LUMVO-23140 format. One record per residue (C-alpha): residue in three letters; residue number from 1; x, y, z. Coordinates in nm, 4 decimals, always signed. Example, Ala and Ser with C-alpha at 12.3 -4.5 7.8 and 13.67 -1.06 7.14 Angstrom:
2
  residuo  num        c1        c2        c3
      ALA    1   +1.2300   -0.4500   +0.7800
      SER    2   +1.3670   -0.1060   +0.7140
//
This chain:
117
  residuo  num        c1        c2        c3
      MET    1   +2.9292   +0.5549   -0.2798
      THR    2   +2.9550   +0.5424   -0.6689
      ALA    3   +2.7230   +0.3892   -0.9172
      ASP    4   +3.0126   +0.1605   -1.0071
      ARG    5   +3.0533   +0.0350   -0.6471
      PHE    6   +2.6703   -0.0136   -0.6305
      ARG    7   +2.7018   -0.2184   -0.9460
      LYS    8   +2.9835   -0.4310   -0.8152
      LEU    9   +2.7974   -0.5078   -0.4878
      ALA   10   +2.4787   -0.6039   -0.6724
      LEU   11   +2.6731   -0.8294   -0.9143
      SER   12   +2.8535   -1.0036   -0.6300
      LEU   13   +2.5241   -1.1678   -0.5134
      PRO   14   +2.4656   -1.5204   -0.6413
      GLU   15   +2.3393   -1.5618   -0.9953
      THR   16   +2.2819   -1.1894   -1.0418
      VAL   17   +2.2994   -1.0503   -1.3899
      GLU   18   +2.2937   -0.6927   -1.5264
      ARG   19   +2.0505   -0.6083   -1.7977
      ALA   20   +1.8863   -0.2798   -1.8959
      HIS   21   +1.5389   -0.1473   -1.9381
      MET   22   +1.3985   +0.2046   -2.0065
      ASN   23   +1.7639   +0.3160   -2.0639
      HIS   24   +1.8996   +0.2351   -1.7288
      PRO   25   +2.0840   -0.0614   -1.5747
      ASP   26   +1.8967   -0.3191   -1.3661
      PHE   27   +2.0072   -0.6230   -1.1661
      ARG   28   +1.8147   -0.9493   -1.1767
      VAL   29   +1.8090   -1.2797   -1.0030
      GLY   30   +1.5932   -1.5614   -1.1519
      GLY   31   +1.4884   -1.3143   -1.4296
      LYS   32   +1.3354   -1.0633   -1.1859
      ILE   33   +1.4610   -0.7250   -1.1044
      PHE   34   +1.5741   -0.6493   -0.7397
      ALA   35   +1.7698   -0.3244   -0.7975
      THR   36   +1.8342   -0.0637   -1.0567
      LEU   37   +2.0519   +0.2361   -1.1141
      THR   38   +1.9175   +0.5695   -1.2530
      PRO   39   +2.0370   +0.6721   -1.5951
      ASN   40   +2.2714   +0.9447   -1.4516
      GLY   41   +2.3918   +0.7158   -1.1751
      ASP   42   +2.3005   +0.9386   -0.8826
      LYS   43   +2.0497   +0.6874   -0.7241
      GLY   44   +2.0117   +0.3207   -0.6913
      MET   45   +1.6810   +0.1418   -0.6137
      VAL   46   +1.6177   -0.1674   -0.4082
      LYS   47   +1.3013   -0.3629   -0.3968
      LEU   48   +1.2369   -0.3929   -0.0128
      THR   49   +0.9250   -0.4807   +0.1672
      PRO   50   +0.7412   -0.1826   +0.3246
      GLU   51   +0.8725   -0.2984   +0.6638
      GLN   52   +1.2309   -0.3209   +0.5314
      GLN   53   +1.1777   +0.0246   +0.3783
      GLU   54   +1.0624   +0.1807   +0.6936
      GLU   55   +1.3589   +0.0313   +0.8845
      ALA   56   +1.6108   +0.1516   +0.6355
      MET   57   +1.4640   +0.5115   +0.6250
      ARG   58   +1.4611   +0.5158   +1.0089
      SER   59   +1.8182   +0.4040   +1.0395
      GLU   60   +1.9608   +0.6080   +0.7569
      PRO   61   +1.7148   +0.8835   +0.6486
      GLN   62   +1.9850   +1.0716   +0.4455
      VAL   63   +2.0457   +0.7674   +0.2346
      PHE   64   +1.7078   +0.5894   +0.1785
      GLU   65   +1.3811   +0.7333   +0.0529
      PRO   66   +1.0716   +0.5837   -0.0926
      CYS   67   +1.0138   +0.5832   -0.4646
      ALA   68   +0.7118   +0.7736   -0.5842
      GLY   69   +0.3661   +0.6614   -0.5914
      ALA   70   +0.2623   +0.2987   -0.5687
      TRP   71   +0.6083   +0.1543   -0.6214
      GLY   72   +0.7185   +0.3330   -0.3139
      ARG   73   +0.4348   +0.2280   -0.1032
      GLN   74   +0.5116   -0.1365   -0.2074
      GLY   75   +0.8668   -0.0992   -0.0852
      CYS   76   +1.0720   +0.0277   -0.3825
      THR   77   +1.3381   +0.2339   -0.2085
      TYR   78   +1.5770   +0.4955   -0.3647
      VAL   79   +1.9469   +0.4857   -0.2331
      LEU   80   +2.0880   +0.8363   -0.2563
      LEU   81   +2.4480   +0.7213   -0.3558
      ALA   82   +2.6296   +1.0423   -0.2650
      ALA   83   +2.5223   +0.9981   +0.1016
      ALA   84   +2.5576   +0.6258   +0.1128
      THR   85   +2.8302   +0.3998   +0.2374
      GLU   86   +2.8986   +0.0328   +0.1522
      ALA   87   +2.7783   -0.0423   +0.5139
      ASP   88   +2.4421   +0.1241   +0.4349
      VAL   89   +2.3955   -0.0364   +0.0935
      ARG   90   +2.5176   -0.3968   +0.1337
      PRO   91   +2.2277   -0.5010   +0.3719
      ALA   92   +1.9705   -0.3257   +0.1552
      LEU   93   +2.0934   -0.5020   -0.1568
      LEU   94   +2.1058   -0.8429   +0.0168
      ALA   95   +1.7539   -0.7977   +0.1533
      ALA   96   +1.6152   -0.6984   -0.1998
      TRP   97   +1.8087   -1.0052   -0.3475
      ARG   98   +1.6550   -1.2265   -0.0890
      ASN   99   +1.3051   -1.0816   -0.1549
      THR  100   +1.3443   -1.1601   -0.5195
      ALA  101   +1.5668   -1.4820   -0.5496
      PRO  102   +1.4115   -1.8178   -0.6250
      LYS  103   +1.3749   -2.0422   -0.3152
      ARG  104   +1.6485   -2.2857   -0.4355
      LEU  105   +1.8869   -2.0030   -0.3954
      HIS  106   +1.7802   -1.9213   -0.0483
      ARG  107   +1.8478   -2.2856   +0.0600
      ARG  108   +2.1938   -2.2691   -0.1006
      ASP  109   +2.2647   -1.9298   +0.0660
      ALA  110   +2.1624   -2.0811   +0.3959
      GLU  111   +2.3879   -2.3882   +0.3475
      ASN  112   +2.6836   -2.1721   +0.2578
      ALA  113   +2.6307   -1.9640   +0.5658
      LYS  114   +2.6368   -2.2915   +0.7692
      ASP  115   +2.9739   -2.3980   +0.6106
      ASP  116   +3.1251   -2.0469   +0.6992
      SER  117   +3.0403   -2.0852   +1.0650
//
Protein backbone atom coordinates (compact mmCIF):
# COMPACT_ATOMS: atom_id res chain seq x y z
CA MET A 1 0.00 0.00 0.00
CA THR A 2 1.18 3.51 -0.69
CA ALA A 3 1.02 6.54 1.57
CA ASP A 4 -1.34 8.11 -1.00
CA ARG A 5 -3.75 5.20 -0.71
CA PHE A 6 -3.60 5.35 3.12
CA ARG A 7 -4.39 9.08 2.86
CA LYS A 8 -7.37 8.45 0.54
CA LEU A 9 -8.78 5.76 2.81
CA ALA A 10 -8.47 7.99 5.87
CA LEU A 11 -10.07 10.95 4.07
CA SER A 12 -12.98 8.77 2.91
CA LEU A 13 -14.23 8.52 6.51
CA PRO A 14 -16.96 11.00 7.53
CA GLU A 15 -15.85 14.52 8.49
CA THR A 16 -12.15 13.62 8.31
CA VAL A 17 -9.73 16.43 7.56
CA GLU A 18 -6.02 16.34 6.88
CA ARG A 19 -3.75 18.64 8.83
CA ALA A 20 -0.11 18.43 9.83
CA HIS A 21 1.96 18.63 12.97
CA MET A 22 5.62 17.94 13.63
CA ASN A 23 6.23 17.95 9.85
CA HIS A 24 3.97 15.05 8.97
CA PRO A 25 0.35 14.62 7.87
CA ASP A 26 -2.35 13.70 10.35
CA PHE A 27 -6.01 12.84 9.95
CA ARG A 28 -8.58 14.24 12.35
CA VAL A 29 -12.24 13.88 13.15
CA GLY A 30 -13.89 16.31 15.55
CA GLY A 31 -10.53 18.08 15.86
CA LYS A 32 -8.79 14.97 17.24
CA ILE A 33 -6.11 12.89 15.54
CA PHE A 34 -6.97 9.27 14.75
CA ALA A 35 -4.23 8.48 12.21
CA THR A 36 -0.96 9.88 10.86
CA LEU A 37 1.67 9.25 8.21
CA THR A 38 5.40 9.39 8.90
CA PRO A 39 7.30 12.17 7.10
CA ASN A 40 8.86 9.72 4.61
CA GLY A 41 5.54 7.92 4.06
CA ASP A 42 6.75 4.41 4.88
CA LYS A 43 4.43 4.00 7.89
CA GLY A 44 1.00 5.02 8.96
CA MET A 45 -0.21 5.15 12.54
CA VAL A 46 -3.68 4.36 13.84
CA LYS A 47 -4.96 5.06 17.36
CA LEU A 48 -6.40 1.74 18.45
CA THR A 49 -7.29 0.46 21.89
CA PRO A 50 -4.73 -1.94 23.38
CA GLU A 51 -7.16 -4.79 22.69
CA GLN A 52 -7.63 -3.75 19.06
CA GLN A 53 -3.85 -3.40 18.70
CA GLU A 54 -3.30 -6.91 20.05
CA GLU A 55 -5.84 -8.35 17.61
CA ALA A 56 -4.34 -6.49 14.63
CA MET A 57 -0.82 -7.67 15.49
CA ARG A 58 -2.04 -11.24 16.01
CA SER A 59 -3.87 -11.34 12.67
CA GLU A 60 -1.27 -9.47 10.55
CA PRO A 61 2.08 -9.35 12.41
CA GLN A 62 3.96 -8.29 9.27
CA VAL A 63 1.72 -5.21 8.92
CA PHE A 64 1.10 -3.90 12.46
CA GLU A 65 3.49 -3.11 15.29
CA PRO A 66 3.12 -1.01 18.44
CA CYS A 67 4.53 2.49 18.49
CA ALA A 68 7.35 3.04 20.98
CA GLY A 69 6.86 3.71 24.68
CA ALA A 70 3.67 4.83 26.36
CA TRP A 71 1.98 5.68 23.06
CA GLY A 72 2.33 2.08 21.95
CA ARG A 73 1.16 0.70 25.29
CA GLN A 74 -1.97 2.88 24.94
CA GLY A 75 -2.76 1.36 21.52
CA CYS A 76 -1.01 3.62 19.00
CA THR A 77 -0.05 1.21 16.25
CA TYR A 78 2.23 1.54 13.24
CA VAL A 79 1.04 0.28 9.87
CA LEU A 80 4.01 -0.91 7.78
CA LEU A 81 2.70 0.26 4.42
CA ALA A 82 5.02 -1.83 2.21
CA ALA A 83 3.49 -5.01 3.70
CA ALA A 84 -0.08 -3.72 4.00
CA THR A 85 -3.09 -4.24 1.79
CA GLU A 86 -6.27 -2.22 1.71
CA ALA A 87 -8.03 -5.17 3.37
CA ASP A 88 -5.57 -4.88 6.29
CA VAL A 89 -5.73 -1.11 6.63
CA ARG A 90 -9.39 -0.26 6.09
CA PRO A 91 -10.67 -1.96 9.31
CA ALA A 92 -7.83 -0.46 11.38
CA LEU A 93 -8.54 3.05 10.09
CA LEU A 94 -12.25 2.60 10.72
CA ALA A 95 -11.60 1.38 14.28
CA ALA A 96 -9.29 4.34 14.94
CA TRP A 97 -11.91 6.73 13.49
CA ARG A 98 -14.65 5.20 15.67
CA ASN A 99 -12.41 5.40 18.74
CA THR A 100 -11.98 9.14 18.13
CA ALA A 101 -15.14 10.42 16.42
CA PRO A 102 -17.76 12.37 18.37
CA LYS A 103 -20.76 10.32 19.47
CA ARG A 104 -23.08 12.21 17.08
CA LEU A 105 -21.11 10.73 14.16
CA HIS A 106 -21.43 7.23 15.62
CA ARG A 107 -25.21 7.59 15.61
CA ARG A 108 -25.20 8.82 12.01
CA ASP A 109 -22.80 6.04 10.99
CA ALA A 110 -25.16 3.46 12.57
CA GLU A 111 -28.20 5.02 10.86
CA ASN A 112 -26.44 4.91 7.48
CA ALA A 113 -25.56 1.25 8.05
CA LYS A 114 -29.25 0.49 8.70
CA ASP A 115 -30.22 2.28 5.48
CA ASP A 116 -27.69 0.19 3.53
CA SER A 117 -29.16 -3.14 4.71
